[in-house]
C-alpha positions as CSV (number, residue, x, y, z in Angstrom):
1,M,80.1,-14.0,-42.2
2,V,81.7,-11.0,-40.4
3,L,80.4,-10.2,-36.9
4,D,81.6,-7.0,-35.4
5,G,82.9,-7.3,-31.8
6,P,83.5,-4.5,-29.4
7,Q,87.1,-4.0,-30.3
8,R,87.8,-5.9,-33.6
9,A,86.0,-7.5,-36.5
10,I,85.8,-11.2,-35.9
11,D,85.2,-13.4,-38.9
12,V,83.0,-16.4,-37.7
13,D,83.0,-19.0,-40.4
14,G,79.5,-20.3,-39.9
15,D,79.5,-22.4,-43.0
16,R,82.6,-24.3,-41.8
17,V,81.1,-25.0,-38.4
18,W,77.9,-26.3,-40.0
19,R,79.9,-28.7,-42.2
20,E,81.8,-29.9,-39.1
21,L,78.6,-30.4,-37.2
22,E,77.3,-32.5,-40.1
23,E,80.5,-34.5,-40.2
24,L,80.4,-35.1,-36.5
25,A,76.8,-36.3,-36.7
26,R,78.0,-39.1,-39.0
27,F,79.7,-40.7,-36.1
28,S,76.5,-42.4,-34.9
29,D,75.2,-45.9,-34.1
30,A,71.7,-44.8,-35.4
31,P,70.8,-43.9,-38.9
32,A,70.5,-40.2,-39.8
33,P,69.0,-37.9,-38.8
34,A,69.2,-39.5,-35.4
35,V,72.5,-39.5,-33.5
36,T,73.4,-42.2,-30.9
37,R,77.0,-41.9,-29.5
38,I,77.5,-43.6,-26.2
39,V,80.6,-42.7,-24.3
40,F,83.6,-44.9,-24.8
41,S,82.0,-46.8,-27.6
42,E,84.0,-47.3,-30.8
43,T,81.8,-44.6,-32.4
44,D,82.6,-42.2,-29.6
45,R,86.3,-42.9,-29.9
46,R,86.2,-42.1,-33.6
47,A,84.2,-38.9,-33.0
48,R,86.8,-37.8,-30.4
49,E,89.6,-38.3,-32.9
50,Y,87.8,-36.1,-35.3
51,V,87.4,-33.3,-32.8
52,K,91.0,-33.6,-31.7
53,A,92.1,-33.4,-35.4
54,L,90.3,-30.1,-35.6
55,C,92.1,-28.9,-32.5
56,R,95.5,-29.9,-33.9
57,A,94.7,-28.1,-37.2
58,A,94.1,-25.0,-35.1
59,S,97.6,-25.4,-33.5
60,L,96.1,-26.3,-30.1
61,E,98.0,-28.4,-27.6
62,I,96.0,-31.4,-26.5
63,V,96.0,-33.1,-23.0
64,E,93.7,-35.9,-21.9
65,D,93.1,-37.0,-18.3
66,A,92.4,-40.4,-16.9
67,V,88.6,-40.4,-17.6
68,G,89.0,-38.9,-21.1
69,N,88.3,-35.2,-20.5
70,T,90.1,-33.5,-23.3
71,F,91.8,-30.1,-23.1
72,A,93.0,-28.2,-26.2
73,R,95.0,-25.1,-25.3
74,W,95.8,-21.9,-27.2
75,A,98.7,-20.6,-25.2
76,G,98.5,-17.0,-24.0
77,S,101.3,-14.5,-23.7
78,D,101.3,-14.4,-19.9
79,P,101.8,-17.9,-18.5
80,S,101.4,-16.5,-14.9
81,R,97.7,-15.9,-15.5
82,A,95.1,-18.6,-14.9
83,P,93.6,-19.8,-18.2
84,I,90.0,-19.5,-19.2
85,A,88.0,-22.3,-20.7
86,S,85.0,-23.1,-22.9
87,G,83.5,-26.3,-24.1
88,S,80.9,-29.0,-23.7
89,H,80.4,-32.6,-24.7
90,I,79.9,-34.8,-27.8
91,D,78.3,-38.0,-26.3
92,A,74.7,-38.4,-27.3
93,I,71.8,-40.3,-25.8
94,P,70.1,-42.9,-28.0
95,N,68.1,-41.4,-30.8
96,A,69.3,-37.9,-30.1
97,G,70.0,-34.9,-32.3
98,R,73.2,-33.3,-33.6
99,F,73.4,-30.0,-31.7
100,D,73.2,-30.8,-28.0
101,G,76.7,-30.4,-26.6
102,T,78.4,-30.4,-30.0
103,V,77.6,-26.7,-30.7
104,G,79.6,-25.9,-27.5
105,V,82.6,-28.0,-28.5
106,L,82.9,-27.1,-32.2
107,G,81.7,-23.6,-31.4
108,S,84.6,-23.1,-29.0
109,I,87.1,-24.4,-31.6
110,E,85.7,-21.9,-34.1
111,A,85.7,-19.1,-31.5
112,V,89.5,-19.7,-31.1
113,R,90.0,-19.9,-34.8
114,A,88.1,-16.7,-35.4
115,L,90.2,-14.9,-32.8
116,Q,93.4,-16.3,-34.4
117,R,92.2,-15.0,-37.8
118,S,91.5,-11.6,-36.3
119,G,95.1,-11.3,-35.1
120,F,94.1,-11.3,-31.5
121,R,96.6,-12.8,-29.0
122,P,95.3,-13.7,-25.6
123,R,97.2,-12.8,-22.4
124,A,95.6,-15.7,-20.5
125,S,95.6,-19.1,-22.3
126,I,92.3,-20.4,-23.6
127,D,91.3,-24.0,-23.3
128,V,88.7,-25.8,-25.4
129,V,87.3,-28.6,-23.2
130,M,85.5,-31.8,-24.4
131,F,84.0,-33.3,-21.3
132,T,83.5,-37.1,-20.9
133,A,80.0,-38.6,-20.4
134,E,77.8,-35.6,-19.8
135,E,74.9,-37.8,-20.6
136,P,73.9,-40.5,-18.0
137,T,73.2,-43.1,-20.7
138,R,76.0,-45.6,-19.9
139,F,76.7,-45.2,-16.2
140,G,73.5,-43.8,-14.9
141,I,75.0,-40.5,-13.7
142,G,75.3,-37.3,-15.7
143,C,78.3,-35.1,-16.1
144,L,80.8,-37.8,-15.1
145,G,83.8,-36.0,-16.3
146,S,83.0,-32.6,-14.9
147,R,82.0,-34.1,-11.6
148,L,85.4,-35.7,-11.3
149,L,87.1,-32.4,-12.4
150,S,85.3,-30.5,-9.7
151,S,85.8,-33.2,-6.9
152,T,82.0,-33.5,-6.7
153,L,82.2,-37.3,-7.2
154,D,84.4,-39.6,-5.1
155,P,86.9,-41.2,-7.5
156,D,86.5,-44.7,-5.8
157,K,82.7,-44.5,-6.2
158,A,83.2,-43.4,-9.9
159,E,85.6,-46.3,-10.5
160,S,83.0,-48.8,-9.4
161,L,80.2,-47.4,-11.6
162,T,78.9,-50.1,-14.1
163,D,77.1,-50.0,-17.4
164,G,74.0,-51.9,-18.4
165,E,76.1,-55.0,-19.1
166,G,77.7,-54.9,-15.6
167,R,81.1,-53.7,-16.8
168,A,82.9,-51.4,-14.5
169,L,84.1,-47.9,-15.5
170,A,87.7,-49.0,-14.6
171,D,87.7,-51.6,-17.3
172,I,85.8,-49.6,-19.9
173,R,87.9,-46.5,-19.8
174,A,91.1,-48.7,-19.9
175,D,89.8,-50.4,-23.0
176,A,89.2,-46.9,-24.5
177,G,92.9,-46.0,-23.8
178,F,92.3,-43.8,-20.6
179,R,94.4,-45.1,-17.7
180,G,95.7,-43.7,-14.4
181,A,94.1,-42.9,-11.1
182,L,90.8,-41.1,-11.2
183,S,92.0,-39.1,-8.2
184,S,94.3,-37.3,-10.7
185,V,91.4,-35.9,-12.6
186,A,90.4,-33.2,-10.0
187,L,91.4,-29.7,-11.0
188,R,93.7,-27.8,-8.6
189,D,92.4,-24.6,-6.9
190,G,92.6,-21.7,-9.3
191,A,93.1,-23.9,-12.4
192,Y,90.7,-21.7,-14.4
193,A,89.9,-18.0,-14.1
194,A,86.6,-18.5,-15.9
195,F,84.5,-21.1,-17.8
196,I,81.8,-20.4,-20.4
197,E,79.6,-23.0,-22.1
198,L,77.8,-22.3,-25.4
199,H,74.7,-24.5,-25.8
200,I,71.3,-24.7,-27.5
201,E,68.6,-23.5,-25.2
202,Q,66.7,-26.8,-25.2
203,G,63.6,-24.7,-24.6
204,P,61.3,-22.4,-26.6
205,I,61.7,-19.0,-25.0
206,L,64.3,-17.4,-27.3
207,E,62.6,-18.5,-30.4
208,Q,59.2,-17.5,-29.1
209,R,60.4,-14.0,-28.3
210,G,62.5,-13.6,-31.4
211,L,65.7,-13.2,-29.5
212,D,69.3,-14.2,-30.4
213,I,71.1,-14.9,-27.1
214,G,70.2,-16.3,-23.8
215,V,72.4,-15.1,-20.9
216,V,72.1,-17.9,-18.3
217,T,71.9,-16.6,-14.7
218,A,71.3,-19.9,-12.9
219,I,71.4,-23.7,-13.6
220,A,68.8,-26.0,-12.0
221,A,69.6,-28.3,-9.2
222,P,69.2,-32.0,-10.3
223,A,68.4,-35.0,-8.2
224,S,68.2,-38.6,-9.4
225,L,66.6,-41.5,-7.7
226,R,66.3,-45.2,-8.5
227,V,63.2,-46.7,-6.9
228,H,63.3,-50.5,-6.4
229,I,59.9,-52.2,-5.8
230,E,59.6,-55.8,-4.7
231,G,56.2,-57.5,-4.9
232,E,55.2,-61.1,-5.6
233,G,54.9,-62.6,-9.0
234,G,52.6,-65.4,-10.2
235,H,50.4,-66.6,-13.0
236,A,48.2,-63.9,-14.5
237,G,45.2,-66.1,-14.4
238,A,45.7,-67.9,-11.1
239,V,46.5,-65.0,-8.7
240,L,43.3,-63.4,-7.8
241,M,43.0,-59.6,-7.6
242,P,42.6,-59.4,-3.7
243,D,45.8,-61.4,-3.3
244,R,48.0,-59.5,-5.7
245,R,51.2,-57.7,-4.7
246,D,51.9,-56.3,-8.2
247,A,55.2,-54.4,-8.3
248,F,54.4,-52.6,-11.5
249,L,51.1,-51.2,-10.3
250,A,52.8,-50.0,-7.2
251,G,55.4,-48.4,-9.5
252,A,52.6,-46.8,-11.6
253,E,51.2,-45.1,-8.4
254,I,54.7,-43.9,-7.5
255,A,55.2,-42.5,-11.0
256,L,52.0,-40.5,-10.7
257,A,53.1,-39.4,-7.2
258,V,56.3,-38.0,-8.7
259,E,54.3,-35.9,-11.1
260,A,52.0,-34.7,-8.3
261,A,55.1,-33.8,-6.1
262,A,56.4,-31.5,-8.9
263,R,53.0,-29.9,-9.5
264,G,52.4,-29.5,-5.8
265,T,55.3,-27.0,-5.3
266,G,53.3,-24.4,-7.2
267,S,56.3,-23.4,-9.3
268,M,56.9,-23.9,-13.0
269,D,60.6,-24.3,-12.2
270,T,60.0,-27.6,-10.4
271,V,60.0,-30.5,-12.9
272,A,60.0,-34.2,-12.2
273,T,60.2,-37.2,-14.6
274,V,60.0,-41.0,-14.4
275,G,62.1,-41.8,-17.5
276,V,62.9,-45.5,-16.7
277,C,60.5,-48.3,-15.8
278,D,62.0,-51.8,-15.9
279,V,59.5,-54.6,-15.2
280,F,60.4,-58.2,-14.3
281,P,59.7,-60.8,-15.6
282,G,58.2,-58.8,-18.5
283,A,55.7,-61.5,-19.6
284,I,52.1,-60.7,-20.6
285,N,50.8,-63.6,-18.6
286,S,52.8,-63.0,-15.4
287,V,52.2,-60.7,-12.5
288,P,55.2,-58.4,-12.2
289,S,57.3,-59.2,-9.2
290,R,59.9,-56.5,-9.5
291,T,59.9,-53.0,-10.9
292,T,62.6,-50.3,-11.0
293,L,61.9,-46.7,-11.7
294,G,64.4,-44.0,-12.7
295,V,63.3,-40.6,-11.3
296,D,64.7,-37.2,-12.1
297,V,63.7,-34.1,-10.1
298,R,65.0,-30.6,-10.8
299,D,64.6,-27.0,-9.6
300,V,66.6,-23.8,-9.5
301,E,65.9,-23.6,-5.8
302,A,67.3,-26.5,-3.8
303,P,64.8,-26.2,-0.8
304,R,61.8,-26.4,-3.1
305,R,63.4,-29.3,-5.0
306,D,64.0,-31.1,-1.7
307,R,60.4,-30.6,-0.6
308,A,59.3,-32.4,-3.8
309,L,61.8,-35.2,-3.0
310,A,60.3,-35.5,0.5
311,A,56.8,-35.8,-1.0
312,I,58.0,-38.6,-3.2
313,R,59.4,-40.5,-0.3
314,R,56.2,-40.2,1.6
315,A,54.2,-41.5,-1.4
316,C,56.6,-44.5,-1.6
317,E,55.9,-45.3,2.1
318,D,52.2,-45.0,1.5
319,V,52.2,-47.2,-1.6
320,A,54.4,-49.8,0.1
321,A,51.9,-50.1,3.0
322,R,48.7,-50.2,0.9
323,R,50.0,-52.6,-1.8
324,R,52.0,-54.8,0.6
325,V,55.2,-54.4,-1.4
326,S,58.7,-53.3,-0.4
327,V,60.1,-50.0,-1.7
328,L,63.8,-49.1,-1.6
329,I,64.9,-45.6,-2.7
330,E,68.5,-45.4,-4.0
331,T,69.8,-41.8,-4.2
332,L,72.1,-41.5,-7.2
333,N,72.8,-37.7,-6.8
334,V,71.4,-34.6,-5.2
335,D,73.3,-31.6,-6.5
336,P,73.0,-27.9,-5.5
337,P,72.0,-25.3,-8.0
338,C,74.5,-22.9,-9.7
339,T,74.3,-19.1,-9.7
340,C,76.3,-17.9,-12.7
341,A,79.1,-15.5,-11.8
342,P,78.1,-11.8,-12.2
343,E,81.3,-10.9,-14.0
344,I,80.7,-13.7,-16.6
345,V,77.1,-12.7,-17.0
346,G,78.2,-9.1,-17.5
347,A,80.8,-10.0,-20.1
348,I,78.4,-12.1,-22.1
349,T,75.7,-9.4,-22.0
350,A,78.2,-6.8,-23.1
351,A,79.3,-8.9,-26.0
352,A,75.7,-9.5,-27.1
353,N,74.9,-5.8,-26.8
354,A,78.0,-4.7,-28.7
355,R,76.8,-6.9,-31.6
356,E,73.3,-5.4,-31.3
357,L,71.8,-8.8,-30.6
358,G,68.7,-9.3,-28.6
359,A,69.7,-10.9,-25.3
360,L,67.6,-12.2,-22.4
361,P,68.6,-13.4,-18.9
362,L,67.5,-17.1,-18.7
363,V,67.5,-19.9,-16.2
364,S,68.8,-23.2,-17.4
365,R,66.3,-25.9,-16.3
366,A,68.5,-28.6,-17.9
367,Y,71.8,-29.1,-16.2
368,H,75.2,-29.1,-17.9
369,D,78.9,-29.5,-17.3
370,A,78.9,-25.8,-16.4
371,L,77.0,-26.7,-13.2
372,F,80.0,-28.6,-11.9
373,M,82.6,-26.3,-13.4
374,S,81.0,-23.5,-11.3
375,R,82.4,-25.3,-8.3
376,V,86.0,-24.5,-9.4
377,A,85.7,-21.3,-11.5
378,P,83.5,-18.3,-12.2
379,T,81.1,-19.7,-14.8
380,G,78.5,-18.6,-17.3
381,M,76.5,-20.0,-20.2
382,I,75.4,-18.7,-23.6
383,F,72.2,-20.0,-25.0
384,I,71.1,-19.9,-28.7
385,P,67.6,-20.6,-29.9
386,C,66.6,-24.0,-31.1
387,R,63.5,-24.8,-33.2
388,D,60.4,-25.3,-31.1
389,G,62.6,-25.8,-28.1
390,V,63.1,-29.5,-29.2
391,S,66.1,-31.4,-27.9
392,H,67.2,-35.0,-27.3
393,R,65.3,-35.9,-30.5
394,P,66.4,-36.4,-34.1
395,D,64.5,-33.2,-35.2
396,E,66.6,-31.1,-32.8
397,Y,67.7,-28.1,-34.8
398,A,69.5,-24.8,-34.5
399,S,70.1,-22.6,-37.6
400,A,73.6,-21.9,-39.0
401,D,73.0,-18.2,-38.4
402,A,72.0,-18.7,-34.7
403,I,75.1,-20.9,-34.1
404,A,77.3,-18.3,-35.7
405,R,75.8,-15.5,-33.6
406,G,76.4,-17.5,-30.5
407,I,80.0,-18.2,-31.5
408,G,80.6,-14.5,-32.1
409,V,79.4,-13.7,-28.6
410,L,81.5,-16.5,-27.2
411,A,84.6,-15.3,-29.1
412,D,84.1,-11.7,-27.8
413,T,83.6,-12.9,-24.3
414,L,86.7,-15.1,-24.4
415,A,88.7,-12.1,-25.7
416,A,87.5,-9.8,-23.0
417,L,88.2,-12.3,-20.2
418,S,91.6,-13.3,-21.5
419,E,92.7,-9.7,-21.7
């Protein structure tokens, strides 16, 4: 299909991108239509090679860092200018869909190919970036690669991260072929003049309003906690109810308190989730002695998010006292929100308007690698609609036309910024 940009006709090959998305989805440890692609697994490694082959076919020069972040460069005519970048991730949580992250990676490659086909030559180089471990599945922390790039995560702390089997990142990344000091991953000041991430909305607003493009103005501030609860186990028949120190029931109260803390802010932008509940020993006839909760709290306003966190901590203290259990709160991350750069927001809006596409300023309540790239470069995001706002499920879906429209806006934005 031909999508007319502000200065040139740019041919976005939507059919090709669709085929590439289908092919990438085949690299999965779950049967179709689900996608499971855990970072540094053999499946992830094969998927990375597929993406890198697409980059090589587009004559892009590939560099990988010590944690596996991959940069594919289209060299500009003026090497003195800081490059611009676009990209996302290809790792996928268990039982996920095929569009989250991948649209941003394959879409960036196609944006470059479309500009190449149009005869455009950038002054500033353009990098396609494939970030490592955006999903927290393996190491319990999201956006591992972009956190290291932006110096948001201490390299020594990152090196000691472990997966569910107790294996350290240091060993896992070495086995995957990524070696060297993690301190070398951090980007130098001024490494990029701009970063843009194309992504499915993961929400229903664009579809509900019949609009084509979301222009992201801010990205929510995430916080992650791990709550450890220690009670006292025993036989389910022999321990009488007045004597119980049930770690799971304490955890259940805390989970409800997490929900109440989010609702209690009075803002729809505050969301909180208990997505993990591990109970020990996990026997039907045994009183739980230990429970661990994984808690996620987000808001576009850090002070309001922090008030919800404080309410959760107070609830933990109350439950611990009443139920005679110990509660330890481990803070995994508390990150500030991102306000997207006005110049990037303006460039995306201008590109959408030039294509006569319906565009809407939106807040991203999910966080992305763009949140951390905003620490090192002016950053923006382009959203495209997804069916029913569904994401992180096998029925996640974005149409080929919606993807192509997003790529067209991305290509025009990259062209404008690189000139």
